[in-house]
C-alpha positions as CSV (number, residue, x, y, z in Angstrom):
1,M,29.3,116.4,-255.3
2,R,26.9,114.1,-256.5
3,N,24.0,112.0,-254.4
4,A,26.5,108.7,-255.1
5,E,29.5,110.4,-254.1
6,I,28.2,112.0,-251.1
7,A,26.6,108.3,-250.5
8,S,30.1,106.6,-251.1
9,H,31.6,108.4,-248.4
10,F,29.3,107.7,-246.3
11,D,29.2,103.8,-247.0
12,E,32.9,104.2,-246.1
13,L,32.3,105.5,-243.0
14,A,30.4,102.9,-242.1
15,S,32.7,100.5,-243.3
16,L,35.5,102.0,-241.4
17,Y,33.5,101.9,-237.9
18,E,32.5,98.3,-238.6
19,L,36.1,97.3,-239.4
20,D,37.0,99.3,-236.0
21,G,34.4,97.4,-233.9
22,A,32.3,100.4,-233.4
23,S,28.4,99.4,-232.2
24,S,26.1,98.1,-235.1
25,Y,23.9,101.3,-234.2
26,R,26.2,103.5,-235.4
27,V,27.1,101.3,-238.3
28,V,23.3,100.7,-239.9
29,A,22.9,104.6,-238.7
30,Y,25.7,105.3,-241.6
31,R,24.6,102.9,-244.0
32,T,21.1,104.3,-243.7
33,A,22.0,107.6,-244.5
34,A,24.1,106.7,-247.1
35,K,21.2,104.7,-249.0
36,N,18.7,107.6,-248.3
37,I,21.2,109.8,-249.6
38,R,21.8,108.2,-252.9
39,D,17.9,107.1,-253.6
40,S,17.0,110.9,-253.0
41,G,15.6,112.7,-256.4
42,A,17.1,116.0,-255.5
43,S,20.8,117.2,-255.0
44,V,21.7,116.5,-251.5
45,S,24.8,119.1,-252.2
46,E,21.9,122.0,-252.5
47,M,20.2,121.0,-249.9
48,A,23.0,120.9,-247.3
49,R,24.1,124.5,-248.8
50,Q,20.6,125.5,-247.8
51,G,20.3,124.2,-244.5
52,K,17.9,121.5,-245.2
53,A,19.6,118.4,-245.0
54,E,18.0,117.4,-242.0
55,T,14.7,117.1,-243.9
56,L,16.1,113.8,-245.3
57,P,15.2,110.6,-243.7
58,G,17.6,108.9,-241.5
59,I,19.7,112.4,-241.2
60,G,20.1,114.2,-238.1
61,K,21.8,117.0,-237.3
62,A,25.4,115.2,-236.5
63,I,25.3,113.3,-240.1
64,A,23.9,117.0,-241.8
65,D,27.1,118.6,-240.0
66,K,29.3,115.6,-241.3
67,I,27.7,116.4,-245.3
68,G,28.7,120.1,-244.6
69,A,32.1,118.9,-243.6
70,L,32.2,116.6,-246.6
71,L,31.3,119.3,-248.8
72,E,33.6,121.7,-247.5
73,Q,36.7,119.8,-247.1
74,G,36.3,117.1,-249.2
75,S,36.4,114.3,-246.4
76,I,34.4,113.7,-243.4
77,P,37.0,114.4,-240.3
78,S,35.7,111.0,-238.4
79,A,36.7,109.2,-241.3
80,D,40.3,110.7,-241.8
81,R,40.6,109.5,-238.0
82,L,39.6,106.4,-238.6
83,K,42.0,105.7,-241.6
84,E,45.1,106.7,-239.3
85,R,44.8,103.3,-237.7
86,I,43.0,101.3,-240.1
87,P,45.0,99.9,-243.6
88,A,44.0,102.7,-246.2
89,G,43.7,99.4,-248.5
90,L,41.2,97.5,-246.1
91,V,38.0,99.4,-247.2
92,E,38.7,98.3,-250.9
93,V,39.0,94.4,-249.5
94,T,35.4,94.8,-248.1
95,R,34.0,95.6,-251.5
96,I,34.8,92.3,-253.1
97,P,31.6,90.5,-253.6
98,G,31.1,88.1,-250.8
99,L,33.1,89.9,-248.2
100,G,32.0,93.0,-246.6
101,P,33.7,94.5,-242.9
102,K,33.3,91.6,-241.2
103,R,34.8,89.0,-243.3
104,T,37.5,91.4,-244.3
105,K,38.0,92.0,-240.4
106,V,38.6,88.0,-240.1
107,L,41.1,88.0,-242.9
108,Y,43.1,90.7,-241.4
109,E,43.3,89.4,-237.7
110,H,44.1,86.1,-239.2
111,L,46.6,86.7,-242.0
112,G,47.3,90.7,-241.9
113,I,45.4,91.1,-245.4
114,G,45.3,94.8,-245.5
115,S,44.8,95.4,-249.3
116,L,43.8,93.7,-252.5
117,D,47.4,92.6,-253.0
118,D,47.6,90.8,-250.1
119,L,44.0,89.2,-250.5
120,K,45.2,88.1,-253.9
121,Q,48.7,86.7,-253.2
122,A,46.9,85.0,-250.1
123,A,44.3,83.4,-252.3
124,E,46.7,82.6,-255.1
125,Q,48.6,80.8,-252.3
126,G,45.4,78.7,-251.2
127,R,46.2,80.6,-247.3
128,L,42.7,81.7,-247.2
129,D,41.3,77.9,-246.7
130,D,43.0,78.1,-243.2
131,V,40.5,80.7,-242.0
132,P,37.4,79.9,-240.3
133,G,34.6,80.4,-242.5
134,F,36.6,80.5,-245.8
135,G,37.4,77.3,-247.9
136,P,38.0,76.6,-251.8
137,K,35.1,77.8,-252.8
138,A,35.3,81.4,-250.8
139,R,38.8,81.3,-252.7
140,D,37.9,80.9,-256.1
141,N,35.1,83.5,-255.7
142,V,38.0,85.9,-254.6
143,L,40.0,85.2,-257.4
144,A,37.3,85.7,-259.9
145,A,36.0,89.1,-258.4
146,L,39.8,90.2,-258.3
147,E,40.0,89.3,-261.9
148,K,36.8,90.5,-263.0
149,G,37.4,93.9,-261.7
150,P,35.2,96.9,-260.5
151,E,31.5,96.2,-261.7
152,T,29.5,98.9,-263.0
153,P,27.2,100.1,-260.4
154,R,23.7,98.9,-260.8
155,V,20.4,100.4,-259.3
156,L,17.6,98.2,-258.4
157,L,14.7,98.0,-260.1
158,D,12.2,99.4,-257.5
159,Q,14.5,102.6,-257.3
160,A,14.9,102.8,-261.1
161,L,11.4,102.5,-262.1
162,A,10.7,105.5,-259.5
163,I,13.4,107.7,-261.4
164,G,12.6,106.9,-264.8
165,G,9.1,107.2,-263.7
166,E,9.5,110.9,-262.7
167,I,11.9,111.4,-265.7
168,V,9.0,110.0,-268.0
169,D,6.1,111.8,-266.5
170,G,8.3,115.0,-266.4
171,L,8.5,114.5,-270.5
172,R,5.1,113.6,-271.1
173,D,3.4,117.0,-269.4
174,H,5.1,118.7,-272.6
175,P,3.1,119.7,-275.3
176,A,5.4,118.6,-278.2
177,V,5.9,114.9,-276.2
178,L,3.4,113.0,-278.5
179,K,4.7,109.2,-276.9
180,A,7.3,108.9,-274.1
181,E,8.1,105.2,-272.4
182,L,10.7,103.9,-270.3
183,A,12.7,101.2,-272.3
184,G,15.8,99.1,-271.7
185,S,16.4,96.4,-268.9
186,A,13.7,98.6,-266.7
187,R,11.0,98.1,-269.1
188,R,12.1,94.2,-269.2
189,L,11.9,94.4,-265.1
190,A,15.5,93.0,-264.9
191,D,16.6,92.8,-261.2
192,S,18.8,96.1,-261.6
193,V,19.7,98.5,-264.4
194,K,23.0,100.5,-265.0
195,D,21.4,103.1,-267.0
196,L,18.0,104.1,-268.3
197,D,16.9,104.3,-271.5
198,V,14.0,106.6,-272.5
199,V,12.0,106.7,-275.9
200,V,9.8,110.0,-277.1
201,A,7.9,110.7,-280.2
202,A,7.8,113.9,-280.6
203,S,6.4,117.2,-282.8
204,D,9.3,119.5,-281.8
205,P,12.3,117.6,-280.7
206,K,14.7,120.5,-279.8
207,A,12.1,121.7,-277.4
208,V,11.8,118.4,-275.9
209,A,15.5,117.9,-275.5
210,E,15.5,121.3,-273.8
211,A,12.9,120.5,-271.5
212,F,14.7,117.4,-270.6
213,T,17.9,119.3,-269.6
214,A,15.2,121.0,-267.3
215,L,13.9,118.3,-265.5
216,P,14.6,118.5,-261.6
217,A,15.7,114.6,-261.7
218,L,18.6,115.5,-263.3
219,E,21.8,116.4,-262.2
220,S,23.8,117.3,-265.5
221,V,23.5,116.6,-269.0
222,S,26.2,116.1,-271.3
223,V,25.2,115.6,-274.6
224,S,21.8,117.5,-276.6
225,G,20.3,117.7,-279.7
226,E,17.4,117.3,-281.5
227,A,18.1,113.6,-282.1
228,G,18.3,113.2,-278.2
229,A,20.0,113.8,-274.9
230,K,22.6,112.3,-272.3
231,G,22.0,113.2,-268.5
232,T,22.6,111.7,-265.2
233,T,20.5,111.7,-262.5
234,H,21.1,113.1,-258.6
235,Q,21.7,109.1,-257.7
236,G,24.3,109.0,-260.4
237,L,22.2,106.8,-263.1
238,P,22.8,107.4,-266.9
239,V,20.1,108.7,-268.7
240,D,19.9,108.2,-272.5
241,L,16.8,109.8,-274.4
242,R,16.2,109.4,-278.0
243,I,13.6,111.4,-279.7
244,V,11.8,110.4,-283.2
245,A,8.9,111.5,-285.0
246,E,5.7,109.3,-284.3
247,E,5.4,107.1,-287.0
248,S,9.2,105.4,-286.2
249,F,8.3,105.5,-282.4
250,G,7.6,101.5,-282.5
251,N,10.9,100.6,-284.4
252,L,12.9,102.9,-281.8
253,L,11.2,101.3,-278.6
254,Q,11.6,97.6,-280.2
255,H,15.2,98.5,-280.3
256,F,16.0,100.3,-277.1
257,T,14.0,97.6,-275.3
258,G,16.4,94.9,-275.8
259,S,17.7,92.9,-274.8
260,G,21.0,92.9,-276.6
261,R,20.5,89.0,-277.3
262,H,17.0,89.4,-278.1
263,N,17.9,92.0,-280.7
264,E,20.4,89.7,-282.3
265,A,18.4,86.7,-282.4
266,L,15.5,88.9,-283.9
267,R,17.9,90.4,-286.7
268,T,19.3,86.9,-287.6
269,T,15.7,86.0,-288.2
270,A,14.4,88.9,-290.1
271,V,17.8,88.4,-292.8
272,R,16.4,85.0,-293.5
273,K,13.5,87.0,-294.5
274,G,15.2,89.3,-296.4
275,L,14.8,91.9,-293.8
276,H,16.9,94.1,-291.9
277,V,16.0,95.4,-288.4
278,S,17.2,98.6,-287.0
279,E,16.3,101.3,-284.7
280,Y,15.6,103.5,-287.5
281,G,13.0,100.8,-289.5
282,V,12.6,97.5,-291.1
283,L,14.6,97.5,-294.5
284,D,13.2,95.0,-297.2
285,D,16.3,93.9,-299.0
286,E,13.7,93.1,-302.3
287,S,12.0,96.3,-302.4
288,G,14.2,98.6,-301.1
289,T,11.4,100.0,-298.9
290,T,12.1,100.6,-294.8
291,H,8.9,100.2,-293.1
292,A,9.0,102.3,-290.3
293,F,6.0,101.7,-287.4
294,A,4.2,103.9,-284.9
295,D,3.6,100.5,-282.7
296,E,6.3,97.7,-281.8
297,Q,3.4,95.3,-282.4
298,E,3.8,95.8,-286.2
299,V,7.7,95.2,-286.3
300,Y,6.8,91.7,-284.9
301,A,4.0,90.9,-287.3
302,L,6.1,91.8,-290.1
303,L,8.2,89.2,-289.4
304,G,5.6,86.9,-288.8
305,M,5.5,86.9,-284.6
306,S,3.1,87.8,-282.2
307,W,3.8,90.6,-279.7
308,I,6.5,89.6,-277.3
309,E,5.9,91.0,-274.0
310,P,9.1,93.1,-272.6
311,E,9.7,90.7,-270.1
312,L,10.6,88.0,-271.8
313,R,12.7,89.6,-274.4
314,E,15.8,87.7,-273.3
315,D,16.8,85.1,-276.0
316,R,15.4,82.3,-274.3
317,G,12.7,80.6,-276.5
318,E,10.3,83.6,-276.9
319,L,11.0,84.2,-280.9
320,E,10.2,80.5,-281.7
321,A,7.1,80.7,-279.2
322,A,6.1,83.9,-281.0
323,R,6.3,82.4,-284.5
324,K,3.9,79.8,-283.2
325,D,1.9,82.1,-281.6
326,A,2.5,80.1,-278.1
327,L,3.6,82.5,-275.8
328,P,2.1,82.1,-272.8
329,A,-0.5,84.0,-271.2
330,L,1.4,85.7,-268.2
331,I,0.5,86.1,-264.8
332,T,-0.5,89.8,-263.9
333,Q,-1.0,91.3,-260.5
334,D,-4.7,91.3,-260.8
335,D,-4.4,87.3,-260.5
336,L,-3.4,87.8,-257.3
337,R,-6.0,87.2,-254.6
338,G,-4.1,86.4,-251.2
339,D,-0.5,87.4,-249.9
340,L,1.2,84.5,-247.9
341,H,3.9,86.1,-246.1
342,C,4.2,89.5,-244.3
343,H,5.4,90.6,-240.7
344,T,4.2,92.7,-237.9
345,V,5.4,94.6,-234.7
346,A,5.3,90.5,-232.9
347,S,8.8,90.5,-234.7
348,D,10.6,92.9,-237.0
349,G,7.6,94.6,-238.8
350,R,6.4,97.8,-238.2
351,N,2.4,97.6,-238.1
352,S,-0.2,95.3,-236.2
353,I,-1.9,92.5,-237.7
354,Y,-5.2,94.7,-237.9
355,E,-3.1,97.3,-239.7
356,M,-1.7,95.0,-242.2
357,A,-4.7,93.3,-242.8
358,L,-6.7,96.4,-243.3
359,A,-4.2,97.2,-246.0
360,A,-4.5,94.0,-247.5
361,R,-8.2,94.0,-247.8
362,E,-7.6,97.5,-249.6
363,R,-5.4,95.9,-252.1
364,G,-8.3,93.5,-252.8
365,Y,-7.2,90.4,-251.2
366,E,-9.4,87.7,-250.0
367,Y,-6.6,86.4,-247.7
368,L,-3.6,87.1,-245.7
369,A,-1.1,85.1,-243.8
370,I,0.6,87.1,-240.9
371,T,4.2,85.2,-240.8
372,D,6.5,86.9,-238.1
373,H,9.7,85.4,-237.9
374,S,10.3,82.3,-235.5
375,A,12.6,82.5,-232.2
376,S,16.0,82.0,-233.5
377,H,15.6,84.1,-236.4
378,G,18.2,86.5,-234.7
379,F,16.1,89.9,-235.7
380,G,13.7,91.9,-234.0
381,N,11.7,90.6,-230.8
382,D,11.9,87.1,-229.9
383,V,8.9,85.0,-230.8
384,S,9.0,82.2,-228.5
385,A,6.6,79.3,-228.6
386,D,4.4,80.7,-225.8
387,E,4.3,84.0,-227.8
388,L,3.5,82.4,-231.1
389,R,0.4,80.7,-229.3
390,R,-0.5,84.4,-228.1
391,Q,0.1,85.5,-231.8
392,I,-2.4,82.8,-233.0
393,E,-5.3,84.7,-230.7
394,R,-4.5,87.8,-232.2
395,V,-5.1,86.7,-235.3
396,A,-8.1,85.3,-234.7
397,E,-9.3,88.5,-232.7
398,A,-8.3,90.4,-235.8
399,G,-9.9,88.1,-238.1
400,E,-13.4,88.4,-236.0
401,K,-12.9,92.3,-236.1
402,L,-12.6,92.6,-240.2
403,E,-15.3,91.1,-242.5
404,G,-13.7,90.4,-246.4
405,I,-10.8,88.8,-245.6
406,T,-9.6,85.7,-244.3
407,L,-6.5,86.0,-242.1
408,L,-4.1,83.1,-241.4
409,A,-1.8,82.5,-238.4
410,G,1.4,81.7,-239.6
411,T,5.0,81.7,-239.5
412,E,8.5,82.6,-241.0
413,V,9.9,79.3,-239.3
414,N,13.9,79.3,-239.3
415,V,15.5,76.0,-240.5
416,M,18.3,75.1,-238.3
417,P,21.5,73.9,-239.7
418,D,20.4,70.4,-239.1
419,G,17.7,70.7,-241.2
420,R,15.2,70.6,-238.1
421,L,12.6,73.6,-237.3
422,D,13.1,75.9,-234.6
423,Y,9.5,75.0,-233.0
424,D,8.2,72.1,-232.1
425,D,5.2,70.0,-234.0
426,E,2.9,71.0,-231.4
427,V,3.0,74.4,-232.2
428,L,3.5,74.3,-235.9
429,A,0.1,72.3,-235.7
430,A,-2.0,74.8,-234.5
431,L,-1.0,77.6,-237.6
432,D,-2.9,77.7,-240.4
433,W,0.2,78.7,-242.9
434,I,3.9,77.9,-242.7
435,V,7.0,79.1,-244.4
436,A,10.1,77.6,-243.8
437,S,13.1,80.0,-244.3
438,L,16.9,79.8,-243.8
439,H,18.1,82.8,-241.6
440,T,21.4,81.6,-240.3
441,S,24.6,79.5,-240.9
442,F,24.9,80.7,-244.9
443,R,27.9,79.5,-245.4
444,M,27.7,75.5,-245.1
445,K,28.4,73.6,-248.1
446,E,26.8,72.8,-251.0
447,A,25.8,68.6,-249.9
448,E,25.0,69.8,-246.0
449,M,22.9,73.0,-247.2
450,T,20.5,71.2,-250.0
451,A,20.0,68.1,-247.3
452,R,19.3,70.9,-244.7
453,M,16.7,72.7,-247.1
454,I,15.4,69.1,-248.5
455,A,14.9,68.1,-244.9
456,A,12.5,71.4,-244.4
457,M,10.6,70.6,-247.3
458,E,10.3,66.8,-246.0
459,H,8.2,68.1,-243.0
460,P,4.7,67.4,-243.2
461,L,3.7,70.9,-241.9
462,V,5.8,73.0,-244.2
463,D,3.8,74.7,-247.0
464,A,6.7,77.0,-248.7
465,I,10.0,77.5,-248.7
466,G,10.8,81.4,-248.2
467,H,13.7,83.1,-250.5
468,P,14.8,79.6,-251.6
469,T,18.4,81.1,-252.7
470,G,19.2,83.8,-249.9
471,R,20.5,85.9,-252.6
472,L,20.6,90.0,-252.1
473,I,21.0,91.4,-255.2
474,G,24.5,92.7,-255.7
475,R,25.4,92.5,-251.8
476,R,25.2,88.8,-251.2
477,E,25.2,85.6,-253.9
478,P,23.0,82.5,-253.3
479,Y,23.9,79.9,-250.6
480,A,25.5,76.7,-252.2
481,L,22.7,74.6,-253.3
482,D,22.0,71.9,-255.6
483,I,18.9,73.6,-257.2
484,D,18.5,70.4,-259.0
485,R,17.9,68.3,-256.2
486,V,16.2,71.4,-254.5
487,V,13.3,71.6,-257.2
488,G,12.9,67.8,-257.1
489,A,12.3,67.6,-253.7
490,A,9.9,70.7,-253.8
491,A,7.9,68.7,-256.6
492,R,8.2,65.2,-254.9
493,T,7.1,66.5,-251.2
494,G,4.6,68.9,-252.7
495,T,6.3,71.9,-251.4
496,F,5.6,75.4,-252.9
497,L,8.6,77.6,-253.6
498,E,8.5,81.0,-253.3
499,I,9.2,84.1,-255.1
500,N,9.8,86.5,-252.4
501,A,8.9,90.3,-254.0
502,N,11.5,91.9,-251.9
503,P,13.3,94.1,-254.5
504,N,16.4,93.1,-253.2
505,R,15.9,89.7,-253.1
506,R,13.3,88.4,-255.9
507,D,13.6,85.1,-255.0
508,L,13.5,82.2,-256.9
509,P,15.3,84.4,-259.8
510,D,13.4,84.5,-263.0
511,T,15.4,81.5,-264.5
512,L,14.9,79.0,-261.4
513,A,11.6,79.6,-261.1
514,R,10.6,79.0,-264.6
515,G,12.8,75.8,-263.9
516,A,10.9,75.0,-261.7
517,A,7.6,75.3,-262.9
518,E,8.8,73.3,-265.6
519,A,9.5,70.4,-263.3
520,G,6.1,70.5,-262.0
521,V,6.5,72.8,-258.3
522,T,3.9,75.3,-257.7
523,L,5.2,78.7,-256.7
524,V,3.8,81.3,-254.5
525,V,4.3,84.9,-255.0
526,D,4.6,86.7,-251.7
527,S,5.2,90.5,-250.4
528,D,7.2,89.6,-247.4
529,A,6.1,93.2,-246.4
530,H,7.2,94.3,-243.2
531,G,4.8,97.2,-243.1
532,V,1.4,98.4,-244.7
533,D,3.9,100.6,-247.2
534,T,5.8,97.7,-248.4
535,L,2.5,95.4,-249.3
536,H,2.4,96.9,-253.0
537,K,6.1,95.9,-253.7
538,I,4.5,92.2,-254.5
539,S,4.7,93.9,-258.0
540,F,8.3,92.7,-258.0
541,G,7.4,89.1,-257.3
542,V,5.2,89.2,-260.2
543,A,7.7,90.9,-262.6
544,T,9.9,88.0,-261.9
545,A,7.0,85.9,-262.4
546,R,6.7,87.4,-265.3
547,R,10.2,86.8,-266.7
548,A,10.0,83.3,-265.5
549,W,7.1,82.8,-268.3
550,L,4.5,81.7,-265.0
551,T,1.0,81.5,-266.1
552,P,-1.9,81.9,-263.5
553,E,-2.4,78.3,-262.8
554,R,1.6,77.8,-261.7
555,V,1.3,80.2,-258.9
556,A,-0.7,78.9,-256.0
557,N,-2.2,82.3,-254.5
558,T,-3.8,82.9,-257.7
559,R,-6.9,80.7,-256.3
560,S,-8.7,81.5,-253.4
561,W,-8.3,80.1,-250.1
562,P,-10.3,77.0,-249.8
563,E,-8.9,75.9,-253.2
564,L,-5.0,76.7,-252.2
565,D,-6.3,75.0,-248.9
566,R,-7.0,71.8,-250.9
567,L,-3.7,72.5,-253.2
568,R,-1.4,71.5,-250.1
569,K,0.5,68.6,-249.1
570,R,-1.0,68.5,-245.8
571,E,-3.5,65.3,-246.0
572,S,-6.1,67.0,-243.5
573,S,-5.7,71.0,-242.9
574,A,-6.9,72.3,-239.6
575,S,-9.9,73.8,-239.6
576,S,-10.0,77.1,-242.0
577,P,-10.2,80.5,-240.2
578,K,-13.2,82.3,-240.5
579,T,-13.8,85.3,-242.4
């Protein structure tokens, strides 16, 4: 079995246990196992046969035994036993976007829904409206999801880049490879990808194709020849390899980077000039000459355009800007001078204040805000007001020990359903930095949710709104928000909006971040790191900012702390912490 298939069995097992009312510990254990199996770059089947499954993170003897049983019998015995008392179609219902095991269980208990057919009938008859936590919008979302059918599985960008990077690096090691690049949506740094495109210039195409089939990252190869190959990774991700001579590499890279809409608009523009753009070159109608380019900049130059960064190639005005030489100078990771959202062991983080600060300084940051979750977050330790006061002291102590970085005592404060913050103003006033986020009551109506967020922005001490839409890519839809009103309130109150870099979030999304910036809102790009090992994932926030056309000036933490401090809406800041 491929890793993705093994992982799906453990995801199913987790859902069955959750439907059965098992402890959250057990459910999380199987979800974690499924994720680690799916993400493994080696064949888990082969590892199990060699008795090495337990070397994977989150895989103990009990789960390793279940993997062995699955490979031998085709199913997991404990899952089979659960299926004897849980309707067979209930797990399929959990896979509908926006439902999941908890909400599916509610539907089963209230309406007896045990299959997709039951769900469709109940939605069409309006019976979902009477179930607690559901309503007309939930009904419409369910019907839309049922009509759309199963979606092609997508892989988050961080996983896709790790897999793609291993493949590209493996090819670059071959002596016949002259150039090799990852293309497609991965090169455009989209939120997720459904496959990987790899473009190679080679002196010996046949040898490169053969080398591709032998890469450890690939579980199987279905097609292989001098023009390229098609394979599938152990994670179940399709890979399309294209091989050309070096003189045509630029044409192929441009074409397979996409997006489809960008390329379509580019071809339309080219036709007006008597040119035809394809992966093979640019054909000039008048002369009959096909222009092949080793560098994709030359493709755009021939069409009278400046080169367009891959992140912008979505047909959102980039072609017109390129013709006018008016493309923005996009923000880079080197522009960031600090990180304003991270967690420690005080709440649900994995490292101490000192460890996080030391790692941030090693990254070259000038400042770091320690923003552990507040009292009503519901996960990790309960950071009471008294504990937060002690945390402020600990931040100051760590700051005195470390030279070269400014530590800010902050919080990620929860916004209550009525818009209040779950610390009083006296406590909040003692902090250097405040991120306000919504972590509870996600299913409020749009008007109420919008009013809730605006109330938080109108608080004079709130510096930024964290992960403003609340989405989890591929897992949870955004809150019901009037985003225009939210952006307007952010501009009016001077509240920053965050681009949360967690690869599962990337929130604000690129299109909304661009709109916010155009409305005069200043953004912050934060890692939301829960350990020193995830501080680097701020790169995915930068990727979102670049896709949003943001220049360094639109992002607050490209400034020094004193400059950023002056930019805040607070009329008078508390005394700045010492370096």
